[in-house]
N, C-alpha and C positions, 0 to 999 in steps of 0.2 A: 445395814440398810436403814435409811432414815424415813420418817413418817411423811406421807403426803396428806395434804388437806383436800377436801372435796370442793372447796369454794374458790380457791385461788391463792391463798396464802401458802408460802413455801416454808415448812418447818424442817425440811431436810431433803437429802438426796434420794430420789426414787430408785427403783431397781433398773434403771437404764444407764447407770454409770458404768464406765469401763476404764481399764488401764491400757493405754497404747504404748507398745514397746518396740524398740528397734535397737540392735546392737551395732557397734562399729569396731573395726579392727584396723590397727595402724599398718600402713604400707610405707616403707622407707627405701632410700637408695642405699648403695653399698657403703656409703660414708656415714650412714645413720641419720640423714636428713629426711624429715617428713615430706612425703609426696602426696599422700591421700589416705583415705580410709575405705574399707569395704563395708557397706551397709548390709546387715545380716538379720534375718527373721528370728524373732524370739517369741514364743507363745506366752511368756509371762516374765515378770521381773526376775524371778529366781531361777529361770531355766538356764541350764549349763550349755545347751545346744539348741539347734533349730528343730531337731527331730527328723532330719532328712534320713531316709533309709528305713524309718519305722513304718509299721503298718498304718495306712491311712494318711500318710504325709502327702500334701498337695502342693506341688510347685507353684501352681497358679495362685492359690490362696496365700502362700508365703510371699510371693512377689507383689501381689496386690496389696497386702498389708504393709509391706515396706514402702512401696510407692505412695500409697495413701498417706502414710505417716510423714514421709518426706515432703509431700505436696501440701498437706493441710495442717499437720499437727506440729511439726518442727521446722524451723528455718533450716535451709541447707547448711548454713554456717554452724548450726548447733551440732550437726552430725559430721560434716566433712571439713569444718573450718573454712579456710579460704582455698583449700586444696581440692584435689580430685575426689569424686565419690564413685565407687564401683558398685553396681547393682546387678544382681543375677537376673537373667532373662530366659524364661521358659519359651517353648514353641508358641503358645497361644499369643504371647505378647509380640513375638517376632513377626508372625504372619498377619497380625492385625485383628485377631479375634478379640483380644483385650487391649485396652489403650495404654500407651506409654505416655503418661501425662507429665513427665519430667521435662525440664528445660535444658536443651543442649548447651554445651559450653564446658562445664566442669564435670559432666557425668560420663562415665564409661560403662557401657552395657556389656555384661559378661554372658556370652552364649553358653548355656549349660552343656555339660558333656552328655546329658541324656537327650539332647535334641538331635533327631536324625536329619541328615543333610538331604534336601530335595530342592526342587525348583522354587517352591513356595518360600522356603526358608531363605534361599539366596535372594529372591525378590524382596522379601521383607527386610533383610539386612541392607539391601541397596536403598530402600526407602528411608530407613533410619539414618544411614550415612548421609543421604541427601538432605535430611532434616538438620544435620549438623552433629549427630551423635558420633562418638568414637566407640568402636567395637573391640571387645577382647574375647579370645577363646579361653574358656575355663577348663582346668584340669586336662590339658592336652596329653595324649599318650602316643607311643610309637604307632605308626600306620593309622593315625586318627583320621577318619574321613572328613572331619571338619577342616583339615589343612587345605582342602580344596577351596575354602573360603578365605584363605589367609590374605589375599589381595584386598579384602574389604576391612582388614583389622589393623589396629594400631598397637595392640598388646596381645601377648600370649602368656598364659599362666600355666606353670608346670608344677605338679605336686612331687616334691623330692622323696616323699615316703613311699611312692608306688613303684619305684624301679631302682636298679643298681646304678653305681656310678658310671659304668661303661654305657649302659642304656641311656642314661641322662646325657652323657657327652654326645652320643650319636644323635639323639633327638634335638639337642641344642644346635648341632651342626646342620641338621636337616632344615630346621626352621630358619636359621640364619641364611642358608643357601637359597631358600624359597623367597624370603623377604628380608634382605639385609638390614633394613631400617627399623624392623619391629622391636618393640620394647618387651624384653623377657622378664617375667615376674616369677620368682621362686617361692612357692607356697610350702607351708608346713616346715618352717625353719624352727626346729625344736631345740637344737643344741649348737654349741659353738662350732662343732665339726660340720654341721649342716651349713652354717653360714660360710665357713671357709670353703666348702665344696662349691656352693653357689657362686662365690666370688671367683674361684678358680675357673669355673666353667663359663664365666662371662655373663652371668645374669645381671640385669640392670637394677631391678627392684626386688625387695625381700618382704615376706609376710609370714608370720607365725608366732607361736607362743613365746619364743625366745625374745621377741621384740615387744609383744603386748598380747594379752588375752582380750577377747572381745568384751567390751564394756557396754552394759545395757543402759540405755536412756529411756526413761518412762515418764508418762504424763497422764494425769487423770482427765478423762474426757467423757462425752456423752455419746451413746449410741443413737443413730438416726431412727426415725419412725418409718418402718418398711412401706406401709401403704402410701405415705406422702412421697417417699423417694421413687417408688414405682410410678406413681402418677406424674411426677416431674419428668421421669424418663420418657413417658408417653408423650407429654406435651412438648418436650424439647425436640422430639422427632417430627413435630408438626410445624412447618414454617409460619403458619398463620397465628400461632400462639403468641400473644403479645408478651413483651418483657414484663409488663406490670402484672399480668396474670401469673407468670412464672415467679415473680417476686412475692406475690401473695401466698402462693403455695410454699415457697421457701421459708416465709415467715411463720408458717405453721409448725416448724420444727427448729428449735434452738440449735440442735446439733448441725443441721444442714446450713442454717444461716451463719453459724460461727465458722464452719469450714469454708464457706463462700467468701466471707469477709477476710478470713485469714489468708486464703489463697490470693485474693486480689491485692491485699495490702502488704503482705510479707513475702510473697513469692514472685509476683509479676513486676515488682519494682516501680509502682506508680509514683509519680512525684508528689501528688497531694493525696492524703488519706481519704479513702472512700467510706462514707458514713451511712449510705442507704443501699438497700438490696437491689433496687432497680438499676442504679449505676454500676453496682458490683457485677451483676449479670452481664451488662453491656460490655464492661471492660474485660472480664474473664473470658467471655465468649461462650456461646451455647455448646460448642463442641467440647471445650475444656470442662465446662460445668457437667456435661453429660459424662465425661470420662471420670470425674471425681465421684459421681454417684455410682457408676458401674464398678469402680474399684472398691467402694464401700460395700457393695452387694457381694462381690466375690469374696471379700475378706470377712463377710458375715458379721458386720458391725451394726446390725439393726435390731429393732424390737417392734412389737405390734400393739403396744398399749396406747389407746387413743386419748388418755387423759391429758398428757402433756401437750400434744398438738392443739387440743381444745383451749387450754390455758394460754398457749402462745398466740393463737389467733385472737382470742378475746382481749388479751393485753395489747396486742399491736393495733387492733381496731379501736379499742378504747383510747389508746394514745393518740390516734389520728383525730378522734372527735374532740379530745381535750386540748389538742394543740393544732388547730386548723391552719395556722399560718405556716407551719413547717411539718406537715403530716408524714412525709417520707422519713425524715430524720427521727421524728417521735416514734414512729412504728418500729424502726430498726432498733432504736435505743431501748424500747420496751422489751423486745426479744433478747437483746444483749443483756439487759438487766436480769431477766429470768434465767438466762444461761449462767450468768455469774453467780446468782443465788444458788443454783443447783450444784455448782462446783465450789461453793464457799470462797468466792473471790470478791474483793471489793470492786465497785464500779471502775475505779482507777486502774486496778490490776487487769480487769477484763479489757478495758480500752487499750491498754499498753500491749497486751498479748495479741489482740485481734488487729492492732494497728489502726484503730479508728480514732478520730479526734474526739476530745471530750465533748459531751453534749452541751448544748447551750443551757444557760441558767433556767430558762423557762421549761425546757425538756427535763432537766434534772429535777426541778420542783414537781413536775407532773409525775415522774416515776416515783419519787418519794411519797407523794400524796396517794398514788394508786397502791403502793405497797402498804402504807399505813391503813388505808381503807380496807384492803383485803385481809390484812392481819387482824384488824378489829372485828371484821365480819366473821372470820374464821373462829375467833375466840368468843364471839357473841357479846361484845362490849361496845359501848359508844366510841366514836372516833372524833377527835378534834383536829381540824386542819387549819392551814393558814388562810389568808384572804384570797389567794389566787384560785383555789379549787374548793368548791363546796362538796359536802358529802352527797347532796342530791345530784349534782352534775356528774360526779364520778360514778354514782350508782346507775344513772341512766346510760352512761357510756359503757360501763362494764356489762350491763344486761344486754345492751345492743351487741357488744362484742361476743358475748356468749351465744346469742341467737345466731349471729353470722358464723361463728365458729362451728356450731352444730351443723349448719348447712354445708360448710366446706368439708368437715370431717365426714359427713354423710356421702360426699362425692368421692372422697379418697379412701375411705375405710373399706376397701375391697380386699378379699383374701389374696395376698401376694403369692405368686408361684415363681420358683426359680428352678430350672432344670438344667442338667448338664448331660446331653446325650453322649453315647459312647464315643462319638467322634472327637470329644473334648471341647466342642463349641458351647459356650454359655448362652442360655436363652433367658430373657427377662420378660415377665408378663405381669400385668397388674390385675389379673384375674378377670378381665373383661376386655373386649376389643379395644385396641388403641384408638384414640380419637381421630376422626377424619379431619381433613382441612377445613371443614365447615364447623368443627367443634368450637364453641364460643366460650370465652372466659366468663366467670361470674359477673353479674351486673353491679354488685355492690362495690363501693370504693375499695381500692387496693392500696397496699403500702408502697 
């Protein structure tokens, strides 16, 4: 853990850093050609497995972590290349209790074997198919009740290790009779004999350790600030909340701001890079932004330390005051600069990963001057700046930003609560009643 300063200089990573992990395993056809990958949950870089079956394993948390990573931390191509990406889907995601924030097209959603079949599950799958997703049944067994859903599916995955050759042959014949055009995937191909058996039985695709072991992809990232995320969830549910007030809250957390920019620039495929949070929210859409936050909550990717949000608000507000001709770009650049410093990235590396265009010369000079001023103040030494920004101007802007930051943090620093009733439905609360439609945004300028 690296040391934090109390004034605004960043001498190292605080205790909000985290490692985001996801594993991928190759899926190929019977001729060995790559078709896609399955995205798998891994709790750490060194984990050999997902932990499924162990005490306390949570299907919702695992899927939320994978979808969150695919949505905001990794580009789809980093995990699945240009091919298909298979993602496990528990009941909560099927019936709409939790959001599926992936983009249809190259994504195959695998209905887990632990999901009981009922009217809600069927209706949920129908909605996902209508959205353009392809459905797979995972780990299908003889007399599997999920075979009643086969008409909604494009893939069926069968674990070769769970039954004899005769049972496998009968199950393959049953599935082919029910849906002749379905793609059959043989899982747990461990030996050459397994591969030969799968080929003989007429499987279309193969997956298992003989072909490849799951490879973990990891990236250092930042945890979001729980109170800010909860307040954003509350405001997103109120139609009268302005996009600018939402952007102001998002700017209070470098982790949330980075995920938002990453999502709009590297996932939605916008033609021109988005460099400010107001436009990012408008393009991502409130529903998708809400989904991103909910998945982070379920995946438990948050912290409650108010220091970093205070620094983020102060920096973004100071940037606005110092660059009044381009305040939106300056505010976002200041938050991105803070995010890059926390993760030891250069500004150019941060811009590239987030997909934002390089800041203008004026904004870059402002960020450099603000960094130099805060570092000097933290060390208690005089600062020398260029002609564009004086220490007095930066001091006034910074102190104004701190004051407004304390006001904003005072609004959001409520004890967050997250509960999960025995029904399995997640509930999110900011520790206070959700804002009503008359709830107004702060009156101070926003990024």
